[in-house]
N, C-alpha and C positions, 0 to 999 in steps of 0.2 A: 293178681288175684285177688280176692275179698280176704279182709281179715278173718270172716266168719266162716270162709269156705274150710274145705279140707286140701291138705296137701296134694299136689299134684299127683293122679295116678302114675304109676311107670311099670314098666315091665322089668326088661335087665338095667342096671345101673350103667348110665353113660359115662361119658370121659374114661381116665385111667385107672377107674379102680376096679379091682378083679370081682367078677361076678360070684364068684367061689366064697369072697369073702365074708359074706352075711348068708344067714339063712333068709328062707322067703317072709317076706313082711318086714325084715327087718333093715334099717339103713344101712346100707356098705359103710365101713369104717374107712377113711382117708388111707391110703399106703405110697410107702416110699417118698418120693419128693414132696408129695401133694402132704404127705403128714409131716415133712418136715417143717415144711413151710408154713403149715397150719401151728404149728410148735411155735415157731419165731414170732407170729402172729399175736398167738397167743401169751404167748411172753410178752408184746409189747402193752397188751390191756391189763395183764396182770401187772408189771411195772405201775400203769398209772393208776389203778386201784391202792396198791400197797405205799403209793408217794405220796398220796393223799390221805390216806389213814394212819401211817404211821406219824407224820407232824400232827394230826390231832393230839395224841398222846402226848408227843414230844412239847406242846406250847407252854405249859408251865415254867420247863426248864428252859425254853427260850426265852421268855420274858423275865425270868432272873439273872439269866449270863448276859442280856444284852440290853437290861433296864427298858425294857419297853413298858408302856400304860397299856391298860386294859383296850382301851379304844384302840390303840396302835398296833394292839397282839391281832385284833379279829381282822385287820385289815391283810394280815400275813395269809389268812384264807380267802377272805373278799378279792383281793388280788387276782389269785388264781383262778375264783370261780367268774372273775371279769373277763379275764384273757379267755379263759376256757366257752365259756357261752358265749361272750361277744363275738368271735371270731370263727366257731363252729362252723354256721352256715358258709360263710367264704371259705374257708377250710376246704369244705364237701365240694363247692364247685371248682375250686383252684386246682382238687385233684384231678376231675374229671378234665379240665383243660391243658393241665400242664404234666400230665402221667403219674398215675398211682404210686409208682415203684419212686420217681423223683420226688414226689411231696412227703411220702414215705420217711425216705433216707435221711431227706435233710430237717424233717423235722424231728425224728429221731436225735440226728446229732445235735440240734440245737437242745433238746431236751438234755441231754448229757452233759452240754456245757453249762447250763444255768442251773443244774440239779448240782453242780459242783462247785457253782457260784454261791448257792445259798448255803451250803457247807462250809466256804470261806468266811460267811458274813460276818464283820466287826461290827457293824450299825444296825439298825432296825429299818432303814429306807434301803439298804443295799438288799436284804432279804426280802423287804415287800416287792423292789425289783424284780429279782433274781425268781419270785413265786410267780407274779404276773405274766412273764417269758416262758415259763414253764407251762404255764396254762395255756399260753398263746401255742406254744409246740405243741403241746396235746390237742388244742383245737384242729390243727390241721394232719398229726399223727392218727388220731383215731377212725376219723371217716376214710382217710385214704388206707388204711388198715383193714375194715369194715369192707371196701369197695375192691379190694383186691381177693378178699374171701369169695364175694358175691360175682365177681368176673371171672376167679378160677374155676370154683365148682359149680356144677351145672345145677338149673334150678331144679328142687324138688328132693327126694330123700338126703344126697349127698352133701346138698348146700344148707339143706335143716338141720343135718348133724355137724355139722361144721360150726354152723353160728350157733348151735345149743353148747357146745365144748367152748365155743369162744365166750360165751356168756357165762357160763360156770365158772370159767377162768377170771372173768372182771368180778364177779363176786367173791370168790376166795382170795383173789388180792386184797380184796378190802378187809375181809374178815381177816385174814393171817397176819395184815398188815398192823389191827390193834395189836396182837402179840408182838410181833418181831418190832415194833415201835416201844412196846415197853422194856424190851429187853435190850435193844440199842440206846435207848435213852439213860437205862441202867448205867454203860458205858460213858455215852457222853451223847447229846443230841443231836451234835454234828454227823453222826455216823446214820442219821437219817434220812441226812444227804447223799451221803458217799457210799452208801450201799446200793439204791438206784443205780448210781454213775456206773460200779461195778459191772451191775447186771445190763444194763443199757449197753455198757461198751461191747460185752460179748454179744447181746441180741444184734448190734449194728454189724459185726463182723458177719455175722450170719447170714442178716437179711442182703447183704451185700450180694453172697452167693446164690440166695433162693428165691429172693421177691421176684418174679418175673417182669421182664419187659413188655410195657403197654403194645399189645399187637397194634392198637389203630389209635396212636395219641390222640386225645381229644382236640390238641390246639390245632385245629385244620388250618392249613392255609388261606389267609385272608380273611380268618374268623377274627374279630376284635373281642376283647375282654372288654366287658359290661362293667366298667370302671366308676360308674355313676351307679349303676345297682350296687355295687360293692361298698361304695362309700355310705351310701345312706340304708343300707342291710345291715354293716357292722356297728354304726351308728345307732341307730334304732335298737340294736340288741345287746349294747355297751348301756345302753341308757335304760331299759327295763330292767335288765338285770341289776343294776346298779341302782335302781329305785329300789326292786324288790331287796335288796341286800341291806339299804336304808330303813326298812320295815322295823329290821331287829337291833338296830342301833338305838338305846335308850335315849341319846342326845338328839335324835335326827328330830328335827321340825314335820309337823303333817304338812304344811304348806311348801317346804321343799321338796317334801318326797313326792307330793301332785304334780310340784312343776318339773322335775325329772321324767316321771311317766309320761305327763304329757308331751313332752319334746320328743321322748320316744316313740308315742304313737303318732306323731308328726312327721317323723321321721318314716316311720313303718307304711304311712300313707304315700308319701312319697315315694318311696319305694315302689309299692303296687303302681303307681302310676307310670313310674320309668320302666318299669319291666314290663307294662302292657304294651308301650311304645317300641320297644328296643327291638331291634333287627335280630340281636345276639344276646337273650337276656339270661341274667345269672340265674333266674331261676322262672323254668316253666311253670307260668301260672296255673296252667290246665292241670299240671300234675298234683298243683292245692288243691282242684276242686274233685280229688278223689275221695270217696266218702272212708274206703276201709284205710287210704293212708292216712287221713285224719284221725278217724278212732282211734289207730295203735298210736299214731304220736302224741293225741291225747288222753288216753291210757299210761303213755310212757310217762308224760309228764305227773299223772295223778299218784301212780305208783312210785315215783323216784322220791315225789314230795314225802309220801308217807313214810316209806324205810327210812329216809334219813332225817326225818323229823320223829322220827320214834327212836333210833339208836343214837341221836343226841339227846331225847329226853332222858333215855336209859343210861345213859353215859352220865350223865349231871344226876341223877337219883344215885348212881353207885359210889362215885366218886367225892361228890360234896356232902351229900345225905348221909352215906352209911360209911363214908370214910376209905372206899378200897384204892388198892393202889391201881396205876394206870395195869401192869402187868395182869393184877387180877382181873379188872375190867374185861381186858381184852380176851382172858378166858373163858369169862362168862358171855360173851357174845361170840365165843367161837362155832360154837352149835348153830349159829346161822349160816356158817362157810358149810354147810352138809347139801348146799346146791351146789357145791362144785363135785359132789358124787353124783347128784340124781341128775342134774342137767343134761351131761352125755349118756346117763344111762336108760334112768326112766320118762326122763321127759320124751323123746323122740318117740317112744314107743305109743306114749298117750297122744302125742299129736297125729302119728299114723291112725290111730283107732279113732278119734273123736274130734281132730281136726284144731286147727289156731285159736279159732276164737271160745270155745269151751274149754280148753286147756288155759286159756288166760283168764276167763271167768273164774274158774275152778280158783287159779292163784290169788284173784283179788276175795274171793269170797273168805279163804282161808286166813288171808292177810286181816281180812276186817276180824274174825274170830280170834286170830292170834292177840290184835292190839287189844281188841276189847279183853282179852281176858287180864289184861295187865291194867286195867283202868282202876281196880281197886286196891292197886299196890299199898301194901303197908309199912310201916317204917323198920319192920326188923322182919320181912320176908326171907325165907332162907332160900337158897339157891336151887332148890328141887322145886319150890313151887314157883319160883320164875321159867324153871327148863320148859316146859309145853309152851310157853310163847317165842322162846328162843330158837325150839325145834321147829313150830308151825311155821315161823317166818321164813325161816330156811327153805323150808319145801314150798311155801309161796311166793319165794323169791325163783325157787327152779320152775314152777308152774308157769309164771308169768314175764320173767325178764326176756327169757332165748325166746318164744314164741313171739313176745313182741317185736323181737330183731327183726323174725321173719315176716310177720306181717308188715312191715315198716318197708322190706326193701322188696318184697314179693311183686312180681309182674311187671316192675319198674325197668326201664329199656337200661341195655348195660351202660350207655354213656351217659347215665343220669342216676348211678348207683353210688357214686361220690357227693352229690347233692342229696338224695334218699339217706344216706348214712349222716350228711352233716344234718338234716331235719331232727332225723332220732336224736342223735347223740344231744342236739341242742333240747329238744324236749328234755329228757333227762337232765340236763343241766339246770335249765331254767324250772323244773319239777323241783330238784333237790336243793335250790335255792330258796324258792319260793316255801318249801315246806320247813326250812332251818328256820326263815324269817317268820313264819306264822305259828310256829311252837314257841318261839323265842318271844314273841308279842304276845300272845295270849297268857306265857307264864308271867309275862311282866306287870300284864294288867291284873291278871289274879292277886300277885303280891302287891302291886300298888292298890288294891281295892283292902287290904289288910290279911289275905288269905296266906295261912303255914307254906313253908316251903311246899310240902307234902303235898299240900290243896293244891298250888301250883302247880306242880309236876301233873298232877291228876287232870287237872283242868287242860294242860298241854297236851295231854295223850289224847284226849277228844277231835284233835286234829287230823291225827294219822287214819283214825276211824272212820272220820267224813269223808277223807279221800280217796280210799280205798271202795266206800261204799258207791260214792261217785262214779269211780272208774269202774265197778263193776255194772251199772247203770250204761254208761257208755259202751261198753263191751257188750252186753246183752242187746243194746241196740240195733245189732248188727246180725245178730243169730237169725238163719234162715236167708240171708241175702248173700247172692253169689255176683256181684257185680264186680267187673275187672276195674284195673287201672289205667 
């Protein structure tokens, strides 16, 4: 179904939900085993969110304890992004071919082991390796978990509610992770890694019991795995993400970055040729010709870039310029986590009433207002002056993130749900890397031209504003269309 169309009309809820559990016009809530399953899957995406956020706060302590340079420290973040963004597309398709349960459980196990290795690291290179493999495991775990939701809950209001709860949990993980990271770092930065291990271990035990076996494993007899497509797609994603990461590195040469990007584009072109000729392609190219799906993924990329770029600039402003502690910074950004409350409560009603595209467009417009309000940031702004931006950012995330997840998977065949989830999460990760690199590049360029630090932050803040305005245009272009995937 189109990204711009309303949610499919339904009569009584399908599946195992009790029709009496919802008032007329209200999406039914998951009950019983379905609710428990959703809790486990939300726990996994929450785990991924807090893992990233807590480490961001702990980085200065990590640098001091392990004696890492600033350049090496940046690779603690970049290694995760490379593993996550580079293998996400492959992870989604592998889940379709080998079974979502199997891939989810195996990748969650690897996540536990290598998150623990990060906490035990005595040298910088061990921590960087652990972060790369942790990101790689998340690249398989996240689309597999999303595919479990989209194949367990029938398309329509039940699935929409489940996806909106899932999206809200992801946002809550990132927001609460900033506060938890500040608290745990005060005890010792290694607990930033050990705490997720404890949570992931409990989730793994619950998942073994609750995640359903695939009704019809996609790895059917006689079907070959598209190895050439997997190698070229993964190589292309790795190189393109690396090129984006290099944009924000002060010492990276423009020629080197262009060469890496060009190599990634060459592999991407080779991938397209291979998929066109393959009898069992990794990615069915016809799926990529869907206008609604492309709009959803492009919108996701732009929204993630704006959101993570904005939070990065605000974090630097509060800690480097204002001298706020990591815990104070996390508490200041906690208001953004209002998405965790609004996504499962307000957003489903808005989607039912106005349709995905209009709600997504509203999210982009609110984000533009939110970021624009912060553009004239001063050297001594009080928190009450910042608060409207924080709360509007959370509201914008509630309106855009969940409906984008619905739009990117709606109408896609069950055997391609893992792939659709992989495409969506690749767009989010690539957008996040692009947004972080763009704001860093603009900030450094302004400082290099002689600007004061505050002026550098103001210049960088223009990037999130531009990204959400472009995303609003992309979403608006689909209004009124009812094309099907």
